[in-house]
C-alpha positions as CSV (number, residue, x, y, z in Angstrom):
1,M,36.6,13.0,50.0
2,L,34.4,16.1,50.2
3,T,31.1,16.1,52.0
4,Y,28.5,18.8,52.3
5,T,25.0,19.3,53.8
6,A,21.9,20.5,52.0
7,N,21.5,24.2,51.7
8,T,18.2,25.0,53.5
9,D,18.6,28.8,53.0
10,S,16.9,30.6,50.2
11,T,20.1,32.1,48.9
12,S,23.0,30.3,47.1
13,R,26.3,29.7,48.8
14,S,29.8,29.0,47.4
15,A,33.2,27.7,48.4
16,V,36.6,27.8,46.8
17,I,38.7,24.7,47.1
18,L,42.5,25.0,46.5
19,V,44.4,21.9,45.7
20,S,48.2,22.1,45.9
21,F,50.4,19.4,44.3
22,S,54.0,18.3,45.3
23,D,55.5,19.9,42.1
24,G,54.2,23.3,43.2
25,E,51.2,23.4,40.9
26,A,47.9,24.6,42.4
27,V,44.4,24.3,41.1
28,S,41.3,26.1,42.4
29,L,37.7,25.0,42.0
30,Q,34.6,27.0,42.9
31,L,31.5,25.1,44.0
32,V,28.2,26.8,44.0
33,Q,25.2,25.3,45.9
34,L,21.9,26.8,45.0
35,G,19.4,28.0,47.6
36,A,16.4,25.8,48.6
37,G,13.9,25.7,45.8
38,A,16.1,27.3,43.2
39,E,16.1,25.9,39.7
40,D,19.4,24.9,38.2
41,P,19.8,27.1,35.1
42,D,22.0,24.5,33.4
43,T,19.6,21.6,33.8
44,G,19.0,20.1,30.4
45,D,21.0,22.7,28.4
46,D,23.8,20.3,27.5
47,V,21.5,17.4,26.5
48,E,20.7,17.3,22.8
49,Q,17.2,16.3,21.9
50,L,16.2,13.5,19.5
51,V,14.4,15.0,16.5
52,S,12.5,12.9,14.0
53,D,12.3,13.5,10.3
54,P,9.0,13.8,8.4
55,V,7.5,10.4,7.4
56,Y,6.8,9.9,3.7
57,T,4.9,7.2,1.9
58,W,7.9,5.2,0.8
59,M,7.0,1.6,0.2
60,E,9.9,0.2,2.3
61,L,8.8,1.9,5.5
62,P,7.2,0.1,8.4
63,E,4.5,2.0,10.4
64,V,6.5,4.7,12.3
65,E,5.9,5.2,15.9
66,T,8.3,7.1,18.1
67,T,8.8,7.7,21.9
68,D,10.9,10.1,23.9
69,M,13.9,7.9,23.5
70,T,13.4,6.8,19.8
71,A,13.6,8.8,16.6
72,Y,12.8,8.2,13.0
73,V,15.4,9.6,10.5
74,F,16.3,9.1,6.9
75,H,19.4,9.8,4.9
76,H,19.7,10.9,1.3
77,A,22.5,11.5,-1.2
78,E,23.2,12.7,-4.7
79,L,22.8,10.0,-7.3
80,N,22.6,10.4,-11.1
81,G,22.3,14.1,-10.9
82,G,19.5,14.2,-8.3
83,Q,18.8,13.6,-4.6
84,R,17.8,10.1,-3.8
85,R,16.8,8.5,-0.5
86,N,19.4,6.2,0.9
87,W,18.0,4.6,4.0
88,S,15.7,5.2,7.0
89,M,15.7,3.9,10.5
90,L,13.9,3.9,13.9
91,Y,16.7,4.5,16.4
92,D,16.6,3.6,20.1
93,A,18.9,6.1,21.9
94,Q,18.7,4.3,25.2
95,Q,19.8,0.9,23.9
96,R,22.0,2.6,21.2
97,I,20.8,0.6,18.3
98,A,18.5,1.0,15.3
99,L,15.4,-1.1,15.8
100,W,14.9,-1.3,12.1
101,V,16.7,0.0,9.0
102,A,14.6,0.3,5.7
103,Y,15.8,0.9,2.2
104,P,14.9,0.4,-1.5
105,L,17.3,-1.7,-3.6
106,C,17.6,-1.6,-7.4
107,S,20.4,-1.3,-9.9
108,D,20.7,2.4,-9.4
109,Y,22.2,1.9,-5.9
110,T,24.8,-0.8,-6.8
111,G,27.9,-0.5,-9.0
112,S,31.6,-1.1,-9.1
113,G,32.6,1.3,-6.3
114,G,34.4,-0.1,-3.2
115,R,34.0,0.3,0.5
116,T,34.7,3.8,1.9
117,D,35.2,2.5,5.5
118,A,34.1,6.0,6.5
119,W,33.3,5.1,10.1
120,G,31.7,8.0,11.8
121,Y,28.9,9.6,13.7
122,D,25.4,9.9,12.2
123,P,24.7,13.6,11.9
124,K,21.0,13.2,12.6
125,I,21.4,11.6,16.0
126,P,23.2,13.3,19.0
127,A,26.6,11.8,19.4
128,E,26.0,10.9,23.0
129,Y,23.4,8.4,22.0
130,Q,25.7,6.6,19.5
131,P,28.2,3.8,20.1
132,V,31.8,5.0,19.3
133,L,33.1,2.5,16.7
134,F,36.1,3.9,14.9
135,S,37.6,0.5,15.7
136,G,35.8,-2.7,16.6
137,W,33.9,-3.6,19.7
138,Q,36.0,-4.2,22.8
139,G,36.9,-7.8,23.4
140,R,36.5,-10.5,20.8
141,G,33.7,-12.2,19.0
142,Y,31.6,-9.3,17.6
143,D,31.8,-7.5,14.3
144,R,30.5,-4.0,13.5
145,G,27.6,-5.5,11.6
146,H,25.9,-3.3,9.1
147,Q,22.1,-3.3,9.0
148,I,22.1,-1.8,5.5
149,P,25.1,-3.5,3.9
150,S,27.9,-1.5,2.4
151,G,27.7,-3.8,-0.7
152,S,24.1,-2.6,-1.3
153,R,25.2,1.0,-1.7
154,N,28.4,1.0,-3.9
155,A,27.2,3.1,-6.8
156,D,28.4,6.3,-5.2
157,Q,30.9,7.2,-2.4
158,E,28.4,9.3,-0.5
159,L,25.8,6.5,-0.5
160,N,28.4,4.1,0.7
161,A,29.8,6.4,3.4
162,Q,26.4,6.7,5.0
163,T,26.3,3.0,5.6
164,F,29.3,3.4,7.9
165,Y,27.4,5.6,10.4
166,F,27.6,4.2,13.9
167,T,23.8,4.1,14.1
168,N,23.8,1.4,11.4
169,M,26.1,-0.9,13.4
170,T,25.2,-3.7,15.7
171,A,27.3,-6.2,17.8
172,Q,27.0,-9.2,15.4
173,V,28.7,-12.5,16.1
174,S,31.7,-12.6,13.7
175,G,31.2,-16.1,12.5
176,F,27.6,-15.3,11.6
177,N,28.3,-11.9,10.0
178,Q,31.1,-13.0,7.8
179,N,29.5,-16.2,6.6
180,L,25.8,-17.0,6.6
181,W,24.6,-13.4,7.0
182,A,27.0,-12.1,4.3
183,N,25.6,-14.7,1.9
184,V,22.0,-13.7,2.7
185,E,22.9,-10.1,1.9
186,T,24.5,-11.2,-1.4
187,R,21.3,-13.2,-2.2
188,V,19.1,-10.2,-1.4
189,R,21.1,-8.2,-4.0
190,S,20.5,-10.9,-6.6
191,Y,16.7,-10.7,-5.9
192,A,16.8,-7.0,-6.7
193,S,18.1,-7.8,-10.2
194,T,14.9,-9.8,-11.0
195,C,12.4,-7.1,-10.3
196,D,11.8,-3.4,-10.6
197,T,12.5,-2.6,-6.9
198,L,13.2,-4.7,-3.8
199,Y,12.2,-3.1,-0.5
200,V,14.2,-4.3,2.5
201,V,13.8,-3.9,6.2
202,T,16.5,-5.3,8.6
203,G,16.5,-5.2,12.3
204,P,17.5,-6.9,15.6
205,L,15.4,-9.4,17.6
206,F,15.3,-9.4,21.4
207,Y,14.0,-12.4,23.3
208,S,13.5,-10.5,26.5
209,D,11.7,-7.1,27.1
210,V,13.7,-6.6,30.3
211,P,16.9,-4.6,29.6
212,E,18.7,-6.1,32.5
213,E,18.3,-9.6,31.0
214,R,20.0,-8.6,27.7
215,E,23.6,-8.9,26.8
216,Y,25.7,-5.8,26.1
217,A,28.9,-5.1,24.1
218,F,31.2,-2.2,24.8
219,D,32.3,0.5,22.3
220,N,35.7,2.2,22.0
221,N,34.9,4.4,25.0
222,G,33.8,1.4,27.1
223,D,30.2,2.3,27.0
224,P,27.5,-0.4,26.5
225,S,25.3,-1.1,23.5
226,V,22.7,-3.9,23.5
227,V,23.6,-7.1,21.7
228,P,20.8,-8.5,19.5
229,D,19.6,-12.0,20.2
230,G,18.8,-12.4,16.6
231,Y,18.0,-10.6,13.3
232,F,15.3,-10.4,10.8
233,K,15.4,-9.3,7.1
234,V,12.0,-8.8,5.5
235,L,11.7,-8.4,1.7
236,L,9.0,-7.0,-0.6
237,R,9.6,-7.6,-4.3
238,Y,7.8,-5.2,-6.7
239,T,7.3,-5.7,-10.4
240,I,5.4,-3.2,-12.6
241,P,2.5,-2.7,-12.7
242,D,1.1,-4.2,-9.4
243,T,2.8,-7.4,-8.5
244,Y,4.2,-8.0,-5.0
245,Y,5.9,-10.9,-3.3
246,S,7.2,-11.0,0.2
247,V,9.4,-13.2,2.4
248,A,11.4,-12.9,5.6
249,F,14.7,-14.4,6.8
250,V,15.1,-14.9,10.6
251,Y,18.3,-16.0,12.5
252,D,19.7,-16.1,15.9
253,N,22.9,-14.0,16.5
254,T,25.2,-17.1,16.5
255,D,27.6,-18.9,14.3
256,Y,25.6,-21.5,12.4
257,G,28.6,-23.3,11.0
258,R,27.2,-23.0,7.5
259,S,27.4,-20.5,4.8
260,N,24.2,-20.7,2.8
261,P,20.6,-20.0,3.7
262,E,18.0,-22.8,3.7
263,S,14.3,-22.9,3.2
264,A,13.9,-23.5,7.0
265,D,15.3,-20.0,7.5
266,L,12.2,-18.4,5.8
267,H,9.2,-17.0,7.5
268,T,6.2,-14.9,6.5
269,V,6.4,-11.2,7.0
270,A,3.3,-11.5,9.1
271,E,5.1,-13.8,11.5
272,V,7.9,-11.3,11.9
273,E,5.3,-8.6,12.6
274,V,4.2,-10.8,15.6
275,M,7.8,-11.3,16.7
276,T,8.7,-7.6,16.6
277,G,5.5,-5.7,17.1
278,F,6.2,-3.7,13.9
279,T,3.8,-3.3,10.9
280,F,6.0,-3.8,7.8
281,F,5.4,-2.2,4.4
282,N,2.8,0.0,5.8
283,N,2.1,1.6,2.5
284,L,1.0,-1.5,0.7
285,P,-2.5,-1.2,-0.7
286,Q,-4.8,-2.4,2.1
287,E,-6.7,-4.8,-0.2
288,T,-3.5,-6.8,-0.9
289,A,-1.4,-6.3,2.3
290,T,-2.7,-9.3,4.3
291,A,-2.3,-11.8,1.4
292,V,1.1,-10.5,0.4
293,K,2.5,-10.6,3.9
294,S,1.2,-14.1,4.5
295,Q,3.1,-15.6,1.5
296,L,5.7,-18.3,2.1
297,E,7.0,-19.7,-1.2
298,P,10.6,-20.8,-0.8
299,E,10.9,-21.8,-4.4
300,R,10.2,-18.3,-5.5
301,W,13.3,-17.2,-3.6
302,G,15.5,-20.0,-4.9
303,L,15.3,-22.1,-1.7
């Protein structure tokens, strides 16, 4: 063990430590201790900063508010000969999770393409803030749960590959992800076939605001990411010229022992705004937003 005292002198001082091993190899290490009051020239140089993208008036977007440890970014890809937006998110670098993921859904985005399984880093978020998930979470019981599903972006390989960014993953209970939640995602895609565009926002729910009271899962490097207590999925169905309907699905992050959603799973979008503190579909016309987000009509959604 190496110990040292504070350098109270105004000038720096250094020491060279030589370590010899039994096989004859030797390693030297130079330690430099700055003088009192000196500023470390390397401080902060190796820490990449979060950078947010511009915020456009896309209908799926919640109101966007960022902090020092959150960033808003979006991804786009080439589709049908032009650039199309894929999905957007508000990312929490401290908890290493997207607080919401928003995207449009229509027939242009879905097709006969398969999963790319292109697990990888999100190029818009510094790697140090992302869970490393080339393989599953350490231990058992959690899947790498997509917030925007792979199945909702299979018209093109680039679109699909972007759904496998680590920033889109959460620690989702396997029995929930592979059964009830998967069928909710399938149902959501069916809704998109009955309107011009379906706007979707998915995100985690946390029942405590205290990070120490939350549960954590561990990535491939053994580093923690927060485990959601639950999930929301809010929907806005748009039909030309100006018809909007909304609904929200809300679940705990647990195995329900059933495969199909029920009417009791539904909430108003306004209720989920209270649960999360987010303002959803922020670009809805003000004169209709309150009424649209207060709708709760299970029969309209086949439940």
